[in-house]
Structure formats: structure tokens, C-alpha cells
C-alpha positions in Angstrom: 10.8 14.3 -11.3 7.0 13.7 -12.6 4.1 14.9 -11.0 2.5 11.5 -12.1 1.5 10.3 -8.6 3.4 7.3 -7.6 0.4 4.9 -7.2 -0.7 5.3 -10.5 3.0 4.3 -11.8 3.8 1.2 -13.5 7.1 -0.8 -11.9 9.1 0.7 -15.1 8.2 4.2 -14.6 8.8 4.2 -11.0 12.4 2.2 -11.1 13.0 4.7 -14.3 12.4 7.8 -11.9 14.0 6.3 -9.0 17.2 5.9 -10.7 16.9 9.5 -12.2 16.7 10.5 -8.7 19.7 8.5 -7.6 21.7 9.8 -10.6 20.8 13.6 -9.2 21.4 12.8 -5.7 24.7 11.2 -6.4 25.8 14.3 -9.0 24.5 16.7 -6.9 22.9 18.4 -9.6 20.1 20.1 -7.6 20.5 22.1 -4.0 19.4 21.1 -0.8 15.8 21.5 -0.7 15.6 20.0 -4.1 17.6 17.0 -2.7 15.3 16.3 0.4 12.3 16.4 -1.7 13.8 13.7 -4.3 15.1 11.7 -1.4 11.4 11.6 -0.4 9.9 10.8 -3.3 13.0 8.3 -3.7 11.8 6.5 -0.4 8.4 6.3 -1.7 9.2 5.0 -5.1 11.4 2.2 -3.6 8.3 1.3 -1.4 5.8 1.1 -4.4 8.5 -0.9 -6.5 8.7 -3.3 -3.6 4.8 -3.7 -3.2 5.0 -4.7 -7.2 7.3 -6.9 -6.8 5.6 -8.5 -3.8 2.3 -8.5 -5.6 4.1 -10.2 -9.2 5.5 -13.1 -6.8 2.6 -13.9 -5.6 1.0 -14.5 -8.9 3.7 -16.6 -9.9 3.1 -20.6 -9.5 5.3 -23.4 -9.1 4.6 -26.2 -11.6 5.3 -29.7 -10.1 5.0 -33.1 -11.4 3.4 -35.7 -9.1 4.3 -39.3 -8.4 1.4 -40.3 -10.5 2.1 -38.0 -14.0 -0.4 -35.4 -13.1 0.7 -31.9 -13.0 -0.2 -29.4 -10.1 0.8 -25.9 -9.1 1.4 -24.6 -5.5 2.8 -20.9 -4.7 6.6 -20.3 -5.7 8.6 -20.1 -2.8 11.5 -17.7 -2.8 13.0 -18.1 0.1 14.7 -21.3 -0.3 
């Protein structure tokens, strides 16, 4: 675990730390108190990563060719 505030982490930094925490919890490398703190930080890291992904998806636009041959863009819809 790092001391870097989660809000200041990039998506990649947060994912790397989250993966490290998951590994640590799966292998039982830490005691109960440290595991609890790691688990709580892991939850916050996951929320941060979800937020970063949502921000990125909102920036992605779908390029469409109109019937008249012109090009337009619209927000991408990932629900379909």
C-alpha cells in the first residue's frame, strides 16, 4: 500500500495497487488489522477506478456517416 491519496492516482496506479491488495488478501500475507485496512482501501480504489472508467467513456464519441455523406458524432452508448 502506498500513502498516495487515491484521488491523486491515475487509473493505472490505482489498478496496480488494487491488484497488489487482492494478492495480499488471497495469500493471507498480512494480519487481521492490516487486512481490514487493505480491504477498505481496496474498496476505495475500486470506486476510483470505476469513476475513471466512467469519465473516459463519457469522452468517447461514436462517429457516424449520415445519409447525405456528411459525418457527425454522438456519445457512445455502451449499454447495447
